[in-house]
N, C-alpha and C positions, 0 to 999 in steps of 0.2 A: 493966512491960509496959502497964498501963492508961494510964499517963501518955503513952506514945508513941501509943497509939490515939487519945486525946483530942487530942494535938498534931497528928496526921495529919488528923483530922476537921476541926479548926480551919483548917489550911492549905488543905484542899480547899474549905471553905465561904467563906473570906475573899474569893477572887476573885468568887464569886457575889454577895456583899453589895456589893462595889465596883461590879459591873456593874449591880446593881439600882438603885444610887443615881446611876449615870452616865446621867442622863436629863433630860428636861424635865418637870417636875411642873406640872400645871395645878391651880391653887388657886382656891377661891371663885368658881367659874363659875356664871353665871345668865344667863337670857335674858328679854327683855321684848318684848311685842308693841307696835308703834307704831300699827298700824291692821290691819285684816283681811288686808292683802296684804304688810306689811313688819314686820320686827322686828330686834332686835340681840342679840348675845351679848357678854358681858363676862367677864373672868377675869384672873388673874395667872399669867404664865408664869415659872417659876423654873428657870433653867438650871443644873443640877448638873454638866454636862459640862465638859471642859477646853478645849473649842473653842466659838466663837460659833455659834449656831444661828439661822437666819432663818426665821420663819413666812412662807412664800411664798404660801400659799393655804389655803382652808378649803372643804370641800364638805359638803353635807347633802341628804338626800332630802326634808327638810321645806321646801325652797325651790327655786325654779327657778334662782336665782342667789345666790351667796354671794361677798362681796367684803370685803377689808380696807379700812376707812375711817378717816379721822381728821377732826378739826376744825382749821381755821386761821382766824386773824382777817384779814379783808380789808377795809380801809377802815372799821374799827370794827365790823364785823359778822362773827360767827362763821359760817363756811361749811363744809359737809361735802364731802369728796371722796375718791376712791379713793386708796389708797396704792400707789405704784409701787415695785417692787423688794422688797416685803415688809417685815417688822419684825424687825430683828436683836436678839437677846438675847445680850449678851456672856457669856463663861464666868463662872460664879459669880454671875450677876446675875439680877434680876427685872425684868419689864416688865409694867405694868398695862394691860390693855385695859379702859377705863372710860368711863362716860358723859361726854360733853364732850371726849373724847380719842380715841385709837385704839380701834377696836372691830371686831367682825365684823358686817357688815350682811347680813340675810337678806331677799331680795326675791322676790316672787312665791310667797308662802307657800302650801303645799298646804292648810293649815287655819290659822285664827287661833290665835295662841299664847295659851293659857288657863292660868291658875294650876294647878299640879299636874301639868302635862304635862312631858315631857322631850323635848329635841331632841338627836338624834344628830348629832355633828359629827366630821369627820375633819380633823385639823390636819396640814398638809403642811409639814414643816420642811426640805424639800430634802434635802441630804446627811445631815442628822441623822435622817431617817426620817419616818414618819407616826405619828399617835397618834389613836385613836378615843376619844371621850369622850361621855358623856350629860350634857346640861346641863339642870338644872331650870328651868322657867319660873316667874318670880316677878315679876308685874306690880305688886305692891304694895311692892316693895323700895325703900327710900329711897335717894337718891343718896348714896354714901359721900364724895363730893368736892363742894366748893362749885362751883356753876356760875357761869360768867361772866355779867355782866348782859345780854349779847347772845345767850346760848344759849337761843333760843326759836323759835317757829314761823317767824319771819322769817329765821332763820339757815339754814333748810332750803329756801329758795326756789330753784327751778331745779335741785334735786338729783334726778337721774333716779330714777324709780320711787317717789317719796315724796310723791305728792299727798296733801295733808291730813296730813302727817307729824306725829305727836305726839312729845313729848319721850321719848326712849328711854334 
C-alpha cells in the first residue's frame, strides 16, 4: 500500500517538475552604468522550452526608456543600434546578452547605477510570457569576452541618448 502512495505522489509531482523547467532561465545577469543617464544590462537567456521564444522588449522603472541593442561593424567601426523584431532564443538553446554584442540599453536613468544596487527588469518574451528579474549593478566587472579593436568611444558616435557614453 505504501508503494502505491509513493508512486501516486511521484506521478502527481512529475508534471510540476516538468513545468518548472519549461521556462527561460536568466543566468549571470548584471548591469553597468555608462554615465549618470545611461547604462546597460547583460545576461544569458537559457531556453528550456520546446518552442523558440523571442525577447521582444524589456521594461524598467529605473529608466525612461529600455531598448534591445546590438553592435555591428560598419566600415571598420563598431556601431550600436536598436534590434528590430527582438532576440530569438531557439528551443534548448542559450543566447548571451553581452558587452560588445546584444544587450539591454537603459536610457534616461532615474538615478545613476551604483555598485550594490539592483535594477528591476521585466523581460517580455511575447507568446512565451514575461519574467521579472532583479539585476545587480556591478560597474567593476571585467568584460567576459574580448572586445574588438574598434569597440571604444568612437563606436558610439551618433547613438541616441549616449552623449559621453563610456564602455558598458
